[in-house]
DRENTORKOL-3810 file (N, C-alpha, C; in nm, 4 decimals):
REM DRENTORKOL-3810
@n.u->23.8355; n.v->17.4012; n.w->29.7784; ca.u->23.8959; ca.v->17.3600; ca.w->29.9035; c.u->23.8629; c.v->17.2128; c.w->29.9283
@n.u->23.9624; n.v->17.1359; n.w->29.9631; ca.u->23.9455; ca.v->16.9935; ca.w->29.9887; c.u->23.9340; c.v->16.9689; c.w->30.1376
@n.u->23.8512; n.v->16.8723; n.w->30.1715; ca.u->23.8372; ca.v->16.8333; ca.w->30.3108; c.u->23.8649; c.v->16.6844; c.w->30.3183
@n.u->23.9681; n.v->16.6460; n.w->30.3912; ca.u->24.0045; ca.v->16.5055; ca.w->30.4026; c.u->23.9283; c.v->16.4435; c.w->30.5184
@n.u->23.8491; n.v->16.3411; n.w->30.4844; ca.u->23.7718; ca.v->16.2719; ca.w->30.5871; c.u->23.8589; c.v->16.1709; c.w->30.6597
@n.u->23.8352; n.v->16.1589; n.w->30.7858; ca.u->23.9061; ca.v->16.0622; ca.w->30.8676; c.u->23.8617; c.v->15.9207; c.w->30.8318
@n.u->23.9543; n.v->15.8271; n.w->30.8348; ca.u->23.9167; ca.v->15.6871; ca.w->30.8094; c.u->23.8258; c.v->15.6359; c.w->30.9202
@n.u->23.8286; n.v->15.7015; n.w->31.0370; ca.u->23.7391; ca.v->15.6635; ca.w->31.1460; c.u->23.5923; c.v->15.6759; c.w->31.1039
@n.u->23.5622; n.v->15.7756; n.w->31.0239; ca.u->23.4242; ca.v->15.7966; ca.w->30.9790; c.u->23.3782; c.v->15.6786; c.w->30.8940
@n.u->23.4630; n.v->15.6328; n.w->30.8038; ca.u->23.4233; ca.v->15.5229; ca.w->30.7166; c.u->23.4112; c.v->15.3915; c.w->30.7935
@n.u->23.4990; n.v->15.3713; n.w->30.8919; ca.u->23.4882; ca.v->15.2528; ca.w->30.9774; c.u->23.3572; c.v->15.2583; c.w->31.0563
@n.u->23.3220; n.v->15.3770; n.w->31.1035; ca.u->23.1960; ca.v->15.3964; ca.w->31.1756; c.u->23.0772; c.v->15.3619; c.w->31.0865
@n.u->23.0771; n.v->15.4141; n.w->30.9643; ca.u->22.9666; ca.v->15.3871; ca.w->30.8720; c.u->22.9539; c.v->15.2380; c.w->30.8412
@n.u->23.0665; n.v->15.1699; n.w->30.8301; ca.u->23.0655; ca.v->15.0260; ca.w->30.8024; c.u->23.0093; c.v->14.9453; c.w->30.9191
@n.u->23.0134; n.v->15.0016; n.w->31.0390; ca.u->22.9634; ca.v->14.9314; ca.w->31.1578; c.u->22.8169; c.v->14.9592; c.w->31.1873
@n.u->22.7479; n.v->15.0353; n.w->31.1027; ca.u->22.6066; ca.v->15.0634; ca.w->31.1260; c.u->22.5222; c.v->14.9431; c.w->31.0849
@n.u->22.5068; n.v->14.8511; n.w->31.1770; ca.u->22.4282; ca.v->14.7301; ca.w->31.1552; c.u->22.3422; c.v->14.7050; c.w->31.2782
@n.u->22.2355; n.v->14.6286; n.w->31.2636; ca.u->22.1502; ca.v->14.5998; ca.w->31.3792; c.u->22.2298; c.v->14.5416; c.w->31.4959
@n.u->22.1951; n.v->14.5870; n.w->31.6154; ca.u->22.2599; ca.v->14.5394; ca.w->31.7360; c.u->22.3741; c.v->14.6255; c.w->31.7858
@n.u->22.4025; n.v->14.7354; n.w->31.7179; ca.u->22.5165; ca.v->14.8202; ca.w->31.7559; c.u->22.4753; c.v->14.9606; c.w->31.7981
@n.u->22.3517; n.v->14.9779; n.w->31.8398; ca.u->22.2983; ca.v->15.1109; ca.w->31.8682; c.u->22.3749; c.v->15.1921; c.w->31.9706
@n.u->22.3998; n.v->15.1348; n.w->32.0884; ca.u->22.4701; ca.v->15.2104; ca.w->32.1928; c.u->22.6138; c.v->15.2422; c.w->32.1536
@n.u->22.6799; n.v->15.1463; n.w->32.0928; ca.u->22.8171; ca.v->15.1687; ca.w->32.0479; c.u->22.8210; c.v->15.2763; c.w->31.9394
@n.u->22.7270; n.v->15.2701; n.w->31.8472; ca.u->22.7212; ca.v->15.3696; ca.w->31.7393; c.u->22.6960; c.v->15.5091; c.w->31.7949
@n.u->22.6085; n.v->15.5206; n.w->31.8938; ca.u->22.5805; ca.v->15.6517; ca.w->31.9537; c.u->22.7046; c.v->15.7069; c.w->32.0232
@n.u->22.7776; n.v->15.6212; n.w->32.0917; ca.u->22.9011; ca.v->15.6631; ca.w->32.1594; c.u->23.0079; c.v->15.7026; c.w->32.0566
@n.u->23.0213; n.v->15.6229; n.w->31.9512; ca.u->23.1185; ca.v->15.6543; ca.w->31.8464; c.u->23.0846; c.v->15.7854; c.w->31.7761
@n.u->22.9561; n.v->15.8099; n.w->31.7548; ca.u->22.9130; ca.v->15.9347; ca.w->31.6921; c.u->22.9530; c.v->16.0539; c.w->31.7790
@n.u->22.9397; n.v->16.0390; n.w->31.9091; ca.u->22.9798; ca.v->16.1456; ca.w->32.0005; c.u->23.1287; c.v->16.1768; c.w->31.9857
@n.u->23.2105; n.v->16.0740; n.w->31.9774; ca.u->23.3550; ca.v->16.0936; ca.w->31.9599; c.u->23.3874; c.v->16.1571; c.w->31.8257
@n.u->23.3231; n.v->16.1090; n.w->31.7206; ca.u->23.3484; ca.v->16.1651; ca.w->31.5876; c.u->23.3067; c.v->16.3113; c.w->31.5784
@n.u->23.1980; n.v->16.3470; n.w->31.6460; ca.u->23.1478; ca.v->16.4845; ca.w->31.6378; c.u->23.2411; c.v->16.5841; c.w->31.7059
@n.u->23.3353; n.v->16.5348; n.w->31.7848; ca.u->23.4339; ca.v->16.6236; ca.w->31.8452; c.u->23.5389; c.v->16.6686; c.w->31.7435
@n.u->23.5548; n.v->16.5905; n.w->31.6341; ca.u->23.6542; ca.v->16.6222; ca.w->31.5316; c.u->23.5919; c.v->16.6727; c.w->31.4018
@n.u->23.4699; n.v->16.6272; n.w->31.3736; ca.u->23.4070; ca.v->16.6593; ca.w->31.2460; c.u->23.2700; c.v->16.7234; c.w->31.2675
@n.u->23.2251; n.v->16.7933; n.w->31.1676; ca.u->23.0977; ca.v->16.8636; ca.w->31.1716; c.u->22.9804; c.v->16.7666; c.w->31.1870
@n.u->22.8859; n.v->16.8033; n.w->31.2735; ca.u->22.7660; ca.v->16.7219; ca.w->31.2927; c.u->22.6856; c.v->16.7122; c.w->31.1636
@n.u->22.6817; n.v->16.8203; n.w->31.0883; ca.u->22.6063; ca.v->16.8204; ca.w->30.9627; c.u->22.6720; c.v->16.7263; c.w->30.8620
@n.u->22.8032; n.v->16.7266; n.w->30.8561; ca.u->22.8748; ca.v->16.6353; ca.w->30.7675; c.u->22.8471; c.v->16.4910; c.w->30.8078
@n.u->22.8559; n.v->16.4615; n.w->30.9355; ca.u->22.8288; ca.v->16.3255; ca.w->30.9831; c.u->22.6854; c.v->16.2845; c.w->30.9522
@n.u->22.5918; n.v->16.3757; n.w->30.9736; ca.u->22.4522; ca.v->16.3477; ca.w->30.9424; c.u->22.4352; c.v->16.3149; c.w->30.7942
@n.u->22.4966; n.v->16.3951; n.w->30.7095; ca.u->22.4857; ca.v->16.3747; ca.w->30.5652; c.u->22.5413; c.v->16.2385; c.w->30.5244
@n.u->22.6547; n.v->16.2005; n.w->30.5807; ca.u->22.7144; ca.v->16.0710; ca.w->30.5477; c.u->22.6299; c.v->15.9540; c.w->30.5984
@n.u->22.5735; n.v->15.9681; n.w->30.7165; ca.u->22.4887; ca.v->15.8617; ca.w->30.7716; c.u->22.3615; c.v->15.8476; c.w->30.6895
@n.u->22.2999; n.v->15.9598; n.w->30.6561; ca.u->22.1776; ca.v->15.9551; ca.w->30.5739; c.u->22.2060; c.v->15.8900; c.w->30.4387
@n.u->22.3177; n.v->15.9262; n.w->30.3774; ca.u->22.3534; ca.v->15.8665; ca.w->30.2485; c.u->22.3793; c.v->15.7165; c.w->30.2636
@n.u->22.4432; n.v->15.6772; n.w->30.3730; ca.u->22.4695; ca.v->15.5345; ca.w->30.3943; c.u->22.3379; c.v->15.4563; c.w->30.4043
@n.u->22.2415; n.v->15.5096; n.w->30.4805; ca.u->22.1132; ca.v->15.4404; ca.w->30.4920; c.u->22.0403; c.v->15.4350; c.w->30.3573
@n.u->22.0520; n.v->15.5407; n.w->30.2789; ca.u->21.9904; ca.v->15.5412; ca.w->30.1465; c.u->22.0547; c.v->15.4360; c.w->30.0567
@n.u->22.1870; n.v->15.4316; n.w->30.0538; ca.u->22.2576; ca.v->15.3341; ca.w->29.9705; c.u->22.2264; c.v->15.1910; c.w->30.0134
@n.u->22.2232; n.v->15.1676; n.w->30.1438; ca.u->22.1923; ca.v->15.0334; ca.w->30.1934; c.u->22.0496; c.v->14.9933; c.w->30.1562
@n.u->21.9585; n.v->15.0875; n.w->30.1671; ca.u->21.8197; ca.v->15.0585; ca.w->30.1303; c.u->21.8095; c.v->15.0235; c.w->29.9818
@n.u->21.8711; n.v->15.1037; n.w->29.8978; ca.u->21.8656; ca.v->15.0767; ca.w->29.7543; c.u->21.9221; c.v->14.9381; c.w->29.7222
@n.u->22.0334; n.v->14.9035; n.w->29.7824; ca.u->22.0915; ca.v->14.7712; ca.w->29.7596; c.u->22.0002; c.v->14.6600; c.w->29.8112
@n.u->21.9328; n.v->14.6841; n.w->29.9224; ca.u->21.8464; ca.v->14.5813; ca.w->29.9807; c.u->21.7244; c.v->14.5515; c.w->29.8939
@n.u->21.6867; n.v->14.6468; n.w->29.8089; ca.u->21.5733; ca.v->14.6219; ca.w->29.7194; c.u->21.6192; c.v->14.5932; c.w->29.5756
@n.u->21.7488; n.v->14.5700; n.w->29.5608; ca.u->21.8021; ca.v->14.5289; ca.w->29.4314; c.u->21.8388; c.v->14.6394; c.w->29.3358
@n.u->21.8516; n.v->14.7614; n.w->29.3840; ca.u->21.8908; ca.v->14.8731; ca.w->29.2981; c.u->22.0321; c.v->14.9180; c.w->29.3333
@n.u->22.0977; n.v->14.9789; n.w->29.2377; ca.u->22.2347; ca.v->15.0267; ca.w->29.2594; c.u->22.2311; c.v->15.1715; c.w->29.3071
@n.u->22.3097; n.v->15.2027; n.w->29.4096; ca.u->22.3170; ca.v->15.3416; ca.w->29.4562; c.u->22.3744; c.v->15.4336; c.w->29.3492
@n.u->22.3371; n.v->15.5600; n.w->29.3564; ca.u->22.3903; ca.v->15.6565; ca.w->29.2606; c.u->22.5348; c.v->15.6896; c.w->29.2952
@n.u->22.6044; n.v->15.7424; n.w->29.2002; ca.u->22.7436; ca.v->15.7786; ca.w->29.2218; c.u->22.8373; c.v->15.6701; c.w->29.1741
@n.u->22.9633; n.v->15.7079; n.w->29.1675; ca.u->23.0649; ca.v->15.6124; ca.w->29.1233; c.u->23.1189; c.v->15.5363; c.w->29.2429
@n.u->23.0964; n.v->15.4070; n.w->29.2416; ca.u->23.1470; ca.v->15.3212; ca.w->29.3484; c.u->23.2437; c.v->15.2200; c.w->29.2900
@n.u->23.3540; n.v->15.2004; n.w->29.3585; ca.u->23.4470; ca.v->15.0954; ca.w->29.3197; c.u->23.3823; c.v->14.9608; c.w->29.3505
@n.u->23.4303; n.v->14.8577; n.w->29.2847; ca.u->23.3748; ca.v->14.7238; ca.w->29.3050; c.u->23.3848; c.v->14.6796; c.w->29.4508
@n.u->23.4970; n.v->14.7096; n.w->29.5165; ca.u->23.5132; ca.v->14.6710; ca.w->29.6565; c.u->23.4162; c.v->14.7464; c.w->29.7463
@n.u->23.3862; n.v->14.8726; n.w->29.7116; ca.u->23.2907; ca.v->14.9503; ca.w->29.7903; c.u->23.1505; c.v->14.8915; c.w->29.7773
@n.u->23.1151; n.v->14.8568; n.w->29.6558; ca.u->22.9835; ca.v->14.7982; ca.w->29.6313; c.u->22.9695; c.v->14.6651; c.w->29.7050
@n.u->23.0754; n.v->14.5856; n.w->29.7041; ca.u->23.0737; ca.v->14.4584; ca.w->29.7755; c.u->23.0578; c.v->14.4773; c.w->29.9249
@n.u->23.1277; n.v->14.5750; n.w->29.9776; ca.u->23.1192; ca.v->14.6034; ca.w->30.1211; c.u->22.9794; c.v->14.6519; c.w->30.1598
@n.u->22.9234; n.v->14.7412; n.w->30.0788; ca.u->22.7886; ca.v->14.7912; ca.w->30.1046; c.u->22.6842; c.v->14.6796; c.w->30.0929
@n.u->22.6999; n.v->14.5941; n.w->29.9925; ca.u->22.6059; ca.v->14.4837; ca.w->29.9730; c.u->22.6090; c.v->14.3895; c.w->30.0926
@n.u->22.7264; n.v->14.3607; n.w->30.1412; ca.u->22.7412; ca.v->14.2747; ca.w->30.2589; c.u->22.6737; c.v->14.3377; c.w->30.3806
@n.u->22.6920; n.v->14.4670; n.w->30.3970; ca.u->22.6298; ca.v->14.5372; ca.w->30.5089; c.u->22.4773; c.v->14.5396; c.w->30.4931
@n.u->22.4283; n.v->14.5607; n.w->30.3727; ca.u->22.2838; ca.v->14.5675; ca.w->30.3476; c.u->22.2151; c.v->14.4346; c.w->30.3775
@n.u->22.2850; n.v->14.3241; n.w->30.3575; ca.u->22.2260; ca.v->14.1920; ca.w->30.3834; c.u->22.1937; c.v->14.1702; c.w->30.5300
@n.u->22.2529; n.v->14.2467; n.w->30.6158; ca.u->22.2301; ca.v->14.2318; ca.w->30.7601; c.u->22.1042; c.v->14.3052; c.w->30.8061
@n.u->22.0392; n.v->14.3736; n.w->30.7139; ca.u->21.9216; ca.v->14.4547; ca.w->30.7441; c.u->21.7968; c.v->14.4006; c.w->30.6744
@n.u->21.6827; n.v->14.4327; n.w->30.7310; ca.u->21.5550; ca.v->14.4140; ca.w->30.6625; c.u->21.5313; c.v->14.5403; c.w->30.5798
@n.u->21.4891; n.v->14.5256; n.w->30.4541; ca.u->21.4665; ca.v->14.6455; ca.w->30.3712; c.u->21.3713; c.v->14.7459; c.w->30.4349
@n.u->21.2677; n.v->14.6984; n.w->30.5014; ca.u->21.1722; ca.v->14.7910; ca.w->30.5635; c.u->21.2375; c.v->14.8726; c.w->30.6752
@n.u->21.3293; n.v->14.8123; n.w->30.7472; ca.u->21.3991; ca.v->14.8841; ca.w->30.8540; c.u->21.4923; c.v->14.9905; c.w->30.7956
@n.u->21.5589; n.v->14.9581; n.w->30.6859; ca.u->21.6453; ca.v->15.0566; ca.w->30.6204; c.u->21.5645; c.v->15.1733; c.w->30.5669
@n.u->21.4502; n.v->15.1437; n.w->30.5088; ca.u->21.3635; ca.v->15.2506; ca.w->30.4591; c.u->21.3192; c.v->15.3397; c.w->30.5747
@n.u->21.2839; n.v->15.2779; n.w->30.6864; ca.u->21.2430; ca.v->15.3523; ca.w->30.8046; c.u->21.3569; c.v->15.4421; c.w->30.8560
@n.u->21.4782; n.v->15.3905; n.w->30.8595; ca.u->21.5925; ca.v->15.4688; ca.w->30.9066; c.u->21.6177; c.v->15.5885; c.w->30.8139
@n.u->21.6091; n.v->15.5645; n.w->30.6831; ca.u->21.6307; ca.v->15.6733; ca.w->30.5878; c.u->21.5219; c.v->15.7801; c.w->30.6011
@n.u->21.3977; n.v->15.7361; n.w->30.6118; ca.u->21.2877; ca.v->15.8322; ca.w->30.6276; c.u->21.3014; c.v->15.9126; c.w->30.7566
@n.u->21.3468; n.v->15.8472; n.w->30.8613; ca.u->21.3646; ca.v->15.9169; ca.w->30.9878; c.u->21.4756; c.v->16.0218; c.w->30.9770
@n.u->21.5789; n.v->15.9933; n.w->30.8991; ca.u->21.6835; ca.v->16.0945; ca.w->30.8751; c.u->21.6237; c.v->16.2175; c.w->30.8083
@n.u->21.5350; n.v->16.1958; n.w->30.7130; ca.u->21.4686; ca.v->16.3075; ca.w->30.6459; c.u->21.3874; c.v->16.3883; c.w->30.7478
@n.u->21.3153; n.v->16.3191; n.w->30.8353; ca.u->21.2345; ca.v->16.3876; ca.w->30.9372; c.u->21.3226; c.v->16.4676; c.w->31.0336
@n.u->21.4357; n.v->16.4103; n.w->31.0703; ca.u->21.5286; ca.v->16.4811; ca.w->31.1586; c.u->21.5758; c.v->16.6095; c.w->31.0923
@n.u->21.6167; n.v->16.6015; n.w->30.9680; ca.u->21.6663; ca.v->16.7177; ca.w->30.8947; c.u->21.5592; c.v->16.8256; c.w->30.8880
@n.u->21.4379; n.v->16.7868; n.w->30.8540; ca.u->21.3282; ca.v->16.8829; ca.w->30.8438; c.u->21.2970; c.v->16.9459; c.w->30.9796
@n.u->21.2934; n.v->16.8639; n.w->31.0836; ca.u->21.2608; ca.v->16.9146; ca.w->31.2167; c.u->21.3657; c.v->17.0147; c.w->31.2656
@n.u->21.4909; n.v->16.9884; n.w->31.2378; ca.u->21.5968; ca.v->17.0801; ca.w->31.2802; c.u->21.5890; c.v->17.2101; c.w->31.2007
@n.u->21.5697; n.v->17.1989; n.w->31.0714; ca.u->21.5676; ca.v->17.3190; ca.w->30.9871; c.u->21.4452; c.v->17.4066; c.w->31.0108
@n.u->21.3351; n.v->17.3469; n.w->31.0568; ca.u->21.2137; ca.v->17.4246; ca.w->31.0819; c.u->21.1972; c.v->17.4605; c.w->31.2290
@n.u->21.2908; n.v->17.4176; n.w->31.3123; ca.u->21.2836; ca.v->17.4492; ca.w->31.4538; c.u->21.1808; c.v->17.3679; c.w->31.5305
@n.u->21.1394; n.v->17.2543; n.w->31.4763; ca.u->21.0385; ca.v->17.1701; ca.w->31.5419; c.u->21.0959; c.v->17.0860; c.w->31.6543
@n.u->21.2261; n.v->17.0828; n.w->31.6690; ca.u->21.2891; ca.v->17.0012; ca.w->31.7719; c.u->21.3942; c.v->17.0828; c.w->31.8469
@n.u->21.4082; n.v->17.0575; n.w->31.9759; ca.u->21.5130; ca.v->17.1278; ca.w->32.0512; c.u->21.6511; c.v->17.0620; c.w->32.0335
@n.u->21.6539; n.v->16.9449; n.w->31.9699; ca.u->21.7780; ca.v->16.8698; ca.w->31.9544; c.u->21.8523; c.v->16.9104; c.w->31.8283
@n.u->21.9837; n.v->16.8950; n.w->31.8326; ca.u->22.0667; ca.v->16.9182; ca.w->31.7156; c.u->22.0841; c.v->16.7879; c.w->31.6391
@n.u->22.1705; n.v->16.7901; n.w->31.5385; ca.u->22.1931; ca.v->16.6717; ca.w->31.4566; c.u->22.2525; c.v->16.5565; c.w->31.5381
@n.u->22.3510; n.v->16.5870; n.w->31.6199; ca.u->22.4164; ca.v->16.4796; ca.w->31.6951; c.u->22.3188; c.v->16.4097; c.w->31.7887
@n.u->22.2452; n.v->16.4865; n.w->31.8665; ca.u->22.1526; ca.v->16.4270; ca.w->31.9614; c.u->22.0418; c.v->16.3485; c.w->31.8901
@n.u->21.9902; n.v->16.4060; n.w->31.7839; ca.u->21.8840; ca.v->16.3388; ca.w->31.7075; c.u->21.9339; c.v->16.2082; c.w->31.6475
@n.u->22.0555; n.v->16.2118; n.w->31.5938; ca.u->22.1130; ca.v->16.0895; ca.w->31.5370; c.u->22.1409; c.v->15.9851; c.w->31.6447
@n.u->22.1869; n.v->16.0289; n.w->31.7589; ca.u->22.2127; ca.v->15.9334; ca.w->31.8662; c.u->22.0848; c.v->15.8620; c.w->31.9072
@n.u->21.9768; n.v->15.9367; n.w->31.9185; ca.u->21.8477; ca.v->15.8749; ca.w->31.9516; c.u->21.8043; c.v->15.7767; c.w->31.8416
@n.u->21.8223; n.v->15.8169; n.w->31.7171; ca.u->21.7868; ca.v->15.7294; ca.w->31.6051; c.u->21.8702; c.v->15.6028; c.w->31.6067
@n.u->21.9990; n.v->15.6154; n.w->31.6276; ca.u->22.0874; ca.v->15.4978; ca.w->31.6264; c.u->22.0545; c.v->15.4019; c.w->31.7400
@n.u->22.0285; n.v->15.4547; n.w->31.8576; ca.u->21.9947; ca.v->15.3683; ca.w->31.9707; c.u->21.8627; c.v->15.2964; c.w->31.9447
@n.u->21.7622; n.v->15.3708; n.w->31.8984; ca.u->21.6308; ca.v->15.3107; ca.w->31.8727; c.u->21.6314; c.v->15.2188; c.w->31.7501
@n.u->21.6987; n.v->15.2610; n.w->31.6457; ca.u->21.6933; ca.v->15.1885; ca.w->31.5190; c.u->21.7877; c.v->15.0713; c.w->31.5079
@n.u->21.9023; n.v->15.0821; n.w->31.5734; ca.u->22.0001; ca.v->14.9731; ca.w->31.5650; c.u->21.9881; c.v->14.8768; c.w->31.6811
@n.u->21.9265; n.v->14.9221; n.w->31.7877; ca.u->21.9059; ca.v->14.8347; ca.w->31.9039; c.u->22.0286; c.v->14.8112; c.w->31.9861
END
């Protein structure tokens, strides 16, 4: 079964840069009305991982077109590598906390808090 992702999701992921926290949290709320919170979480976590890898000079896994790699590299340059690592690690903590019942928040709420705090 194929699932076609909205282009809105990719535009959202491309806008995850420092200084966009409140806007990103609001956009995530809108996207979660159309798409699964778990899917959005997975895509955001992967984006932070890919950006982190690029920021430390490594290539992300998977097949990326040249234009995709260029776009990701440009986005990664706007971040400090330590901040990207922190964002990725926090995604892991969110996932673990939700799966073990350590938090009363779901994926959307947890991500919104992360985006506001992490992106500023």
